[in-house]
N, C-alpha and C positions, 0 to 999 in steps of 0.2 A: 685603398689601404689607408685607413685613418691613423693619425698619430696624436698622442696626448702630450707630447713635449715639443720643444722648439727644434729638436734634432730630427733627422730623417734616417730611416733604416733601409732605404732603397739604394741599390748600387746599379748604375747604368750597365746595360748589356750591349752586345754587338747589334742586337735587334733594335735597340733604342738609337744607336748611332746611325743605322741604316735608315730608320724612319726620319730622323732629323735631317739627314743629308738629302733625302728625297724631297722633303718639305722645303728645304732651302733652295734646291735646284728649281722646283716647280712653282712654289707659292711664296717666295720671300717678299714679293711686292704686293701681296694680297692686302686689300684695305688701305693702300697708300693714299695719303692725303697731305695737304699743306700744313696741317696743324701738328701731326705726330709723325709724318712721313712713313718710315718703315716700322713704327711701333707695333701696329697690329700684326704685321707679318712676323716680327720677331717673337711675339707672344704665341702666335699660331705654331711657329717652328718648334717651340719647347713645351707646348701645353700638355701633351700626353705625359711627358716626363714630370712636369710639375704635379699633375694629378696623382701620379704614382708616388711621388715624394710626400705630398701633404694630404692626400685623400680628397675625395669628392665632397664639395659643399662645406668644406671646413673654413673657419676664419683665417687660418694660415694660407690656404690656397687663394682666397679672395684678396688677401693683403699682398701676396706676391704677384698675383695677376695684375692688380692695379699698378704696381710698380713697373712691371715688365711692359705694360702697354703705354708707357710714357714716351716722349719724343726720342726717336732713335734714327740715325741715318749714317750709313757707312757704305763701303764698297760691297756690292753683291757677291764679290768673288772672295772676300776675306772675312765675311761676317761670322762664319762658323768658328773661327778662332776665338772670337769673343764669346760666343755661346758655349764653346767647350770649356773655357775658363769659368764661365758663369755656372755651368752644371757641376763642375768639380767643387766649387765653393759652397753652393747650395746643398749638395749631397753631404758635405761634411758638417756644415753649420746650420742648415735649415733656415728658418725664418729670421734667425739672428743675423743672417748675412745680407739682409735687405739693403742696408746703407752701403755695405761694401760692394755688392753687386752693382747697385745704381752708380756708384762712383767709378767702378772699373768700366762699365759700359760708356759712361760719359767721357772718360779719359782716353779710351782706346778707339772710339768710333772716328775721331779725327785723324789720327795717324794711319788707320787702316782704310781711310777714304781715298787714298791715292789711286786714281783710276788708270792703272796700268793697261788693262784691256782697251779702254777707251782711247788712250794715247796710241797704242799699237794699231787699233782699228783706224784711226785717223791717218796714220802713216800708210797702212795697207790700202785704204780707200784712195789716197792720193796717187799711189802707184798704179792702182787699177784704172783710175780715170785716164791716166796717161797711156793706157794700153799695155801695161806691164803685167803679165800673168802671175809674176811672183807675188803681187799684192794679194790676190785671192788665196794663193797657197800659204802665204805668211799668216793671213787671218785665220785660216782653218787650223794651222798648226798651233797658233796661240790659243785658240779655243779648246783644242784637245788637251793641251798642257794644263789649262785653267781648270777644266772639268776634272781631270785627274787629281790636281792639287786640292780642289775643293772637297773631294771625297775623303782624302787622307788627313787633312788638317784638323778636322773636328776631334778625332780620337787623340791625335797628338797633343792638341791644346788641353784636352780634358786630363790627360795623364800628367802634363806639366803643371797645370793649375796656376796658382799665383806666382810660382817661381818663374814662369815664362814672362810675366809682366816685368818683374824686377830685372831679369837677365836681358830682355830685349828693349828696355825703355830707351836707352841711348841710341841703339840701332834704329828703332822705330822713328825717333825724331829726325835722325839723319836721312832715313829713307823718305820720310814725308817731305822734308825740305828739297831733296833731290827730285822727287816726283813732281812737286809743285813747280820747280824751276823748269823741268823738262816739259811739263804741260803748258807753261807760258810760252816757251819757244815753239812748241807744236801748234798751239792755237794761233800764234802770230804768223807762222808760216802758212797755215791753212787759210787764214784771212786774206793773205796776199795772193795765194795761188788758186783758191777755190771760189772766191767771190769775184766773178768775172763781170764786173760792172764798171762802165766809165761814162763820162759826160760826152754825149754825141752832139750837143748843141754847138753850132758855129755862129758866132756873131759877125754880122756884115756891117762894117763902118765905111760907107762910101765904096771905094774900090778895094778896100782892104778887108780881109777876112781874118777873124781871130778864133783859132781852135782852142777852146777852153781847156780841153783835156791836156793839150801840149803844155799850156801854161801851168796847170796843176802839177804835171809831171816834173816841171822845172823846180817847183817848190819841194815836192816830195813824191817820188814814184809810189804808186799803190795807195795814195792818200784817200781816194774815194772808198775802196773796200774797207780801209781802217775806220773811216768815219761811219760807214754803215754798221759795222760790227760794234763800234762804240755806242751808236745810237740805240741799237737793240739791247745792248748790255744795260744802258741807262734806263730804258723802258722797263726791263724786267725787275729793276730795283724799286719801281714805283709801287705805292700801295694799291691794292686791288687789281694789279696787273698780273695776268697769268700768261703762260707760254702760248696758249691758244689765242688769246687776244692779240699778243704781239705778232703772231704769224699772220693773222688777218690784216693787221695794220700794215705790215710789210708788203703783203700782196696788193692791197688797195693803193698804197703810195707808189709801189713799183709800176702798177698798171697805169695810173694817172700820169706819172712822170714820163713813162715810155710813150704813151699816147700823145703827149705834148712835145715829144721829140727832144727831151732833155737828157735822159739817160738811156743806155742800151748795153747790150752784151759786148764784152771786149772780144 
């Protein structure tokens, strides 16, 4: 459906919401890359609706597609709140909404990036490793709730539109700060409990033996796991370093140090 003005005459239907939700659940990460991250997936999620709004092969469609394919990265579980607001604005203002939509996407992807499922998954995994069956049950329940919420939030955000941004701005900032703080605590606890590595090398000085791990524990318990996590974090911040390279480096270093009798499993 082509249009000769900057406005659109198309109104989203329940069929559109269903299509967007299915694409979000199954293909949100399609085309993920280090340059634009979820940009391609976000465009794919709303592409059928953009075509209905602006028409096929129109300058307006190309312009909006170019904008929608820019850098975007947020939680997979809350991204349709942003796309719902996006569709409400574009449906009303058409191509004139380009800068508004780009600004809203950039402004909301940070607050909605709080990885609540990842935090709950870490807690559940820690419980499961300790043999607590509640960990597995907790993780399944969290996922069921998330899937249900992901399905209904798109239409809700679409109906609320820009007013949702204004009403929730303060709450979103508070939620982001709280989730960030919780994430720091959880990651710190996981580093101490899940990284079971210690120094097994024992120095022999004449008739005296020195257990290095005991000395390290006197300085700070769990210092070795903390240093390992810190080293990996530092590596991932280097240029041209990828998670795959970091994994291989960790494996090689661990094998070498273990073979030399320097480190081992606690």
